[in-house]
C-alpha positions in Angstrom: 0.0 0.0 0.0 1.4 3.4 -1.0 1.2 6.0 1.8 2.0 9.7 1.2 4.7 11.3 3.4 2.1 14.0 4.1 -0.2 11.4 5.6 2.6 10.0 7.8 4.1 13.3 9.0 1.4 15.9 8.3 2.0 19.4 6.9 3.7 22.5 8.3 0.8 24.1 10.0 -0.7 26.2 12.8 -3.2 24.4 15.1 -3.7 21.1 16.8 -4.9 18.8 14.0 -3.9 18.3 10.4 -7.4 17.3 9.5 -9.4 19.8 11.5 -7.2 22.8 11.1 -4.6 22.5 8.3 -6.9 20.5 6.0 -9.8 22.8 6.8 -7.9 25.9 5.9 -6.6 24.4 2.7 -10.1 23.1 1.8 -11.7 26.5 2.2 -8.9 28.3 0.4 -9.2 26.0 -2.6 -13.0 26.4 -2.5 -12.6 30.2 -2.7 -10.4 29.8 -5.7 -13.0 27.6 -7.3 -15.8 30.1 -6.5 -13.5 32.5 -8.4 -15.0 35.9 -7.6 -15.5 38.3 -4.7 -18.0 37.4 -2.0 -19.6 39.3 0.8 -20.7 36.4 2.9 -19.7 32.8 3.4 -21.6 30.0 5.2 -20.1 26.8 6.4 -22.3 23.7 6.8 -20.4 21.2 9.0 -20.9 17.4 8.8 -19.8 14.6 11.1 -16.6 15.2 13.1 -16.3 18.7 11.8 -19.8 19.5 13.3 -19.0 18.0 16.7 -15.5 19.3 17.4 -15.1 22.4 15.3 -14.8 24.9 18.1 -12.4 22.9 20.2 -10.1 22.1 17.2 -10.3 25.6 15.8 -11.9 24.3 12.6 -14.2 27.3 12.4 -11.2 29.7 12.4 -9.3 27.6 10.0 -12.2 27.4 7.5 -12.8 31.1 7.7 -9.1 31.9 7.4 -8.8 29.7 4.3 -11.8 31.4 2.7 -9.9 34.7 3.3 -7.0 33.2 1.4 -4.6 32.4 4.3 -2.3 29.4 4.1 -2.5 26.7 6.7 0.9 27.7 8.2 -0.1 31.4 8.6 0.1 32.5 12.2 -2.9 34.7 11.6 -5.3 31.7 11.5 -6.3 32.3 15.1 -7.3 35.8 14.2 -9.7 34.8 11.4 -12.8 36.3 13.1 -11.0 39.6 13.5 -9.7 39.6 9.9 -13.2 38.9 8.6 -14.6 41.8 10.6 -11.9 44.1 9.1 -12.9 43.0 5.6 -16.7 43.3 6.4 -17.1 39.7 5.6 -20.2 38.1 7.1 -20.0 34.4 8.0 -21.8 31.7 9.9 -21.5 28.0 10.8 -24.2 25.4 11.1 -24.5 21.6 11.5 -25.9 19.4 8.7 -26.0 15.8 7.7 -24.7 14.6 4.3 -24.9 11.0 3.1 -22.0 8.9 1.9 -19.3 11.5 2.7 -16.1 11.6 4.8 -16.6 12.5 8.5 -14.6 15.8 8.0 -16.9 17.3 5.4 -18.1 20.9 4.9 -20.5 22.6 2.5 -19.2 26.1 1.8 -21.6 28.6 0.3 -20.1 31.8 -1.1 -22.5 34.7 -1.6 -21.7 37.0 -4.6 -23.4 40.0 -6.0 -24.6 37.9 -8.9 -25.5 34.7 -7.1 -24.0 31.9 -5.0 -21.3 29.2 -5.3 -21.7 26.0 -3.4 -18.8 23.7 -2.9 -18.6 20.5 -0.8 -15.3 19.0 0.2 -13.6 16.9 2.8 -10.3 17.0 4.8 -9.1 13.5 4.5 -6.0 13.5 6.7 -2.4 14.9 6.7 -3.6 18.2 5.3 -5.0 16.6 2.2 -8.4 17.4 0.8 -10.9 16.3 -1.8 -13.6 18.4 -3.5 -16.7 16.2 -4.2 -19.3 18.7 -5.5 -19.3 22.1 -7.2 -22.6 23.9 -7.7 -24.5 20.6 -7.6 -22.2 18.7 -9.9 -20.6 15.6 -8.4 -16.9 15.1 -9.1 -13.7 14.3 -7.4 -10.7 16.7 -7.3 -7.9 16.2 -4.8 -6.2 19.6 -5.6 -2.8 18.1 -6.2 -2.4 19.7 -9.6 -3.5 22.7 -11.6 -7.0 22.4 -13.1 -9.3 23.9 -15.7 -12.9 24.2 -14.6 -15.6 24.4 -17.3 -19.3 25.0 -17.2 -20.7 24.1 -20.7 -23.7 23.0 -22.6 -23.8 19.3 -23.0 -23.2 19.1 -26.7 -20.9 17.1 -28.9 -17.6 18.6 -29.7 -17.3 21.1 -26.9 -14.7 19.2 -24.9 -12.8 18.4 -28.1 -12.4 22.1 -28.9 -11.2 22.8 -25.4 -8.7 19.9 -25.4 -7.5 21.0 -28.8 -6.6 24.4 -27.5 -4.7 22.9 -24.6 -2.8 20.6 -27.0 -1.9 23.6 -29.1 -0.3 25.2 -26.1 1.5 22.0 -25.1 -0.6 21.4 -21.9 -1.0 17.8 -21.0 -4.2 16.5 -19.4 -3.7 14.2 -16.5 -7.4 13.6 -15.4 -10.7 14.6 -16.9 -14.1 14.2 -15.3 -17.4 15.3 -16.6 -20.7 15.6 -14.7 -24.0 16.6 -16.1 -27.5 17.2 -14.8 -29.3 15.6 -17.7 -28.5 14.7 -21.3 -28.3 17.8 -23.4 -28.5 20.1 -20.4 -25.6 21.8 -18.5 -22.4 19.9 -17.9 -19.4 20.6 -15.6 -16.0 19.4 -16.6 -12.8 19.5 -14.6 -9.5 18.8 -16.4 -6.4 18.3 -14.2 -3.4 19.5 -16.1 0.4 19.2 -15.7 1.1 22.9 -16.0 -0.9 26.0 -15.1 -3.4 27.5 -17.6 -2.6 31.1 -18.6 -5.0 33.9 -19.0 -4.5 33.9 -22.8 -5.5 30.2 -23.0 -8.5 30.9 -20.8 -9.6 33.7 -23.2 -9.4 31.3 -26.2 -11.4 28.7 -24.3 -14.1 31.1 -23.2 -14.5 32.1 -26.9 -15.6 28.5 -27.8 -19.2 28.0 -28.6 -21.2 26.5 -25.8 -18.6 27.2 -23.1 -20.5 29.1 -20.5 -17.7 29.6 -18.0 -14.0 28.7 -17.7 -11.6 29.3 -14.9 -8.3 27.9 -13.8 -7.0 27.1 -10.3 -3.4 26.4 -9.2 -3.5 25.0 -5.7 -0.5 25.3 -3.3 
């Protein structure tokens, strides 16, 4: 069995638990990148162990700090409530139950001027995370590599055009996963790539017919 060194030793971090603090901060920070635009409020729905121990382990502060963009080893994690107040960011935490998910799971809702983004993810140990749902689309993204996120119409040839643009710019695709609500409806595609996607490439992809939204994330 292969075991990551991060699972054995854990990350460099602030706080008592790699799952409940470091992983929580990283999870929320990546979720904010996925949301991809400013937000005035963020809501955290806590499941399982997160719901039962979040105050004692500082998970609430870690999640909020991550949403604010702080790294898991940032000494300001404990000041997250104060930092949010300085930025006029409203936030709340509540308990919820989700089926068939990891015990350390959170549903993060970002409130934007033009709508909301909902992201579900889990802290799975050693500071590692997995994103399992974005805006209602089921997927699996471990945030170990850069990724291209697409919202598109579920039509033939859309993905082919996008992958063609990536090939033209010598970007290799490691993993591709597509989720759709119904045949011919809206689909969500995540392409994990070996190198970051530039703004110029994003512009070309956004110009493709039936691509509704495209954004890139480069997790640290």
